[in-house]
C-alpha positions in Angstrom: -64.1 7.4 -25.9 -61.0 5.2 -26.5 -60.8 2.2 -24.3 -57.0 1.8 -24.5 -57.5 -1.5 -26.4 -56.4 -2.1 -29.9 -57.7 -4.8 -32.2 -55.0 -6.7 -34.1 -55.3 -9.4 -36.8 -53.7 -12.6 -35.9 -53.3 -15.8 -37.9 -56.0 -17.5 -35.9 -58.4 -14.5 -35.9 -58.9 -11.3 -34.0 -56.9 -10.8 -30.9 -57.4 -7.9 -28.4 -54.2 -6.5 -27.0 -54.2 -3.7 -24.4 -52.3 -0.6 -25.7 -51.7 2.1 -23.2 -51.6 5.6 -24.7 -49.9 8.4 -22.9 -51.7 11.8 -22.8 -51.6 15.2 -21.3 -54.5 17.3 -20.2 -54.5 20.9 -18.9 -57.2 21.4 -16.3 -58.3 24.9 -15.1 -60.9 26.1 -12.6 -62.4 22.8 -11.5 -64.3 22.1 -8.4 -64.7 18.5 -7.2 -67.1 17.4 -4.6 -66.6 13.9 -3.2 -69.5 12.7 -1.1 -68.6 10.8 2.1 -70.8 7.8 2.3 -70.1 7.0 6.0 -73.1 6.8 8.2 -73.2 9.4 11.0 -72.1 8.1 14.4 -75.6 8.5 15.9 -79.0 9.5 14.7 -78.7 13.0 16.2 -75.3 13.7 14.6 -75.2 16.1 11.7 -74.7 14.6 8.3 -71.1 13.9 7.1 -69.8 16.8 5.1 -68.5 16.0 1.5 -64.9 16.6 0.6 -64.6 19.8 -1.5 -61.6 20.4 -3.7 -60.9 23.5 -5.8 -58.3 23.0 -8.5 -57.2 26.4 -10.0 -54.9 24.9 -12.7 -52.9 21.7 -13.2 -51.7 19.3 -15.9 -52.7 15.7 -15.7 -50.2 13.4 -17.5 -50.6 9.6 -18.2 -47.4 8.0 -19.1 -47.1 4.9 -21.4 -47.1 2.6 -18.4 -50.5 3.9 -17.4 -49.5 5.9 -14.3 -51.1 9.3 -13.8 -49.0 12.3 -12.7 -50.2 15.8 -11.8 -48.0 18.9 -12.3 -48.4 22.7 -12.1 -49.9 24.0 -15.3 -46.8 26.1 -16.2 -44.4 23.1 -16.3 -42.4 23.1 -19.5 -40.5 19.8 -19.2 -43.3 17.3 -19.5 -42.4 15.9 -22.8 -44.4 15.5 -26.0 -48.0 14.4 -26.2 -47.6 11.2 -28.2 -46.3 7.8 -27.4 -46.2 6.8 -31.1 -42.4 7.1 -31.7 -40.7 3.8 -32.4 -37.3 4.9 -31.1 -38.8 6.2 -27.8 -42.1 4.6 -27.2 -42.8 6.8 -24.2 -41.5 10.3 -24.3 -42.6 11.0 -20.7 -39.7 10.7 -18.4 -39.8 9.2 -14.9 -41.7 11.3 -12.4 -38.6 12.5 -10.6 -37.5 14.1 -13.9 -40.9 15.6 -14.7 -42.3 18.7 -13.2 -41.1 22.0 -11.8 -37.8 20.8 -10.7 -36.3 24.2 -11.5 -39.1 26.0 -9.7 -38.6 23.8 -6.6 -34.9 24.7 -6.6 -35.9 28.4 -7.0 -38.4 28.1 -4.1 -35.7 26.4 -2.0 -33.3 29.3 -2.7 -36.0 31.8 -2.0 -36.8 30.1 1.3 -33.1 30.1 2.3 -32.8 33.8 1.5 -35.9 34.6 3.5 -34.6 32.5 6.4 -31.3 34.4 6.3 -33.2 37.7 6.2 -35.5 36.7 9.1 -32.5 35.5 11.2 -30.8 38.8 10.7 -34.0 40.6 11.7 -34.3 38.4 14.8 -30.7 39.3 15.7 -31.4 43.0 15.4 -34.6 42.7 17.4 -32.7 40.8 20.2 -30.2 43.7 20.3 -33.0 46.2 20.5 -34.7 44.2 23.3 -31.4 44.0 25.3 -31.0 47.8 24.9 -34.6 48.4 25.9 -34.2 46.2 29.0 -31.0 48.1 30.0 -32.8 51.4 29.6 -35.7 50.1 31.7 -33.3 49.0 34.5 -31.7 52.4 34.5 -35.0 54.2 34.6 -36.2 52.0 37.5 -32.9 52.8 39.4 -33.5 56.5 38.8 -37.1 56.2 40.0 -36.0 54.6 43.2 -33.3 57.2 43.7 -35.8 60.0 43.1 -38.4 58.5 45.4 -35.7 58.3 48.2 -34.7 61.9 47.6 -38.3 63.0 47.7 -38.9 61.1 51.0 -35.8 62.7 52.4 -36.9 66.2 51.4 -40.4 65.6 52.8 -38.9 64.6 56.2 -36.7 67.7 56.2 -39.7 69.9 55.4 -41.7 68.3 58.3 -38.8 68.9 60.7 -38.6 72.6 59.8 -42.3 73.1 60.3 
């Protein structure tokens, strides 16, 4: 496995210089279990549960400065896989230029559209609620009127008997 160090000849002998190589790895269907080594708070406490992480798909990129970045697997703007070019020693752009910038804008537009649609539905539901409340008040008034009429008719019937 490469150590990231290159051996170079120097006038006074061998000199080891660290050379950082950029790379890109596509990772799919990985499950990581990180044990938690904290001691339980008491002897009767259950053991501490490990941290489980499922990674369906991602791309791991190490730029020429040695910084690791993670991106969705379908990102197309990550750059090339080599840092060997003399004109551009590191083809990986800065993190704010890498990644699914377009897809985040698309997600933002989708969310805005969904928000507008939901606000419209809320407005319609508020109108329907107002109409239903009005009908309910009218029905209650009719009920009271009918009960009063029924009492009046019962009293008249009792008087005639």
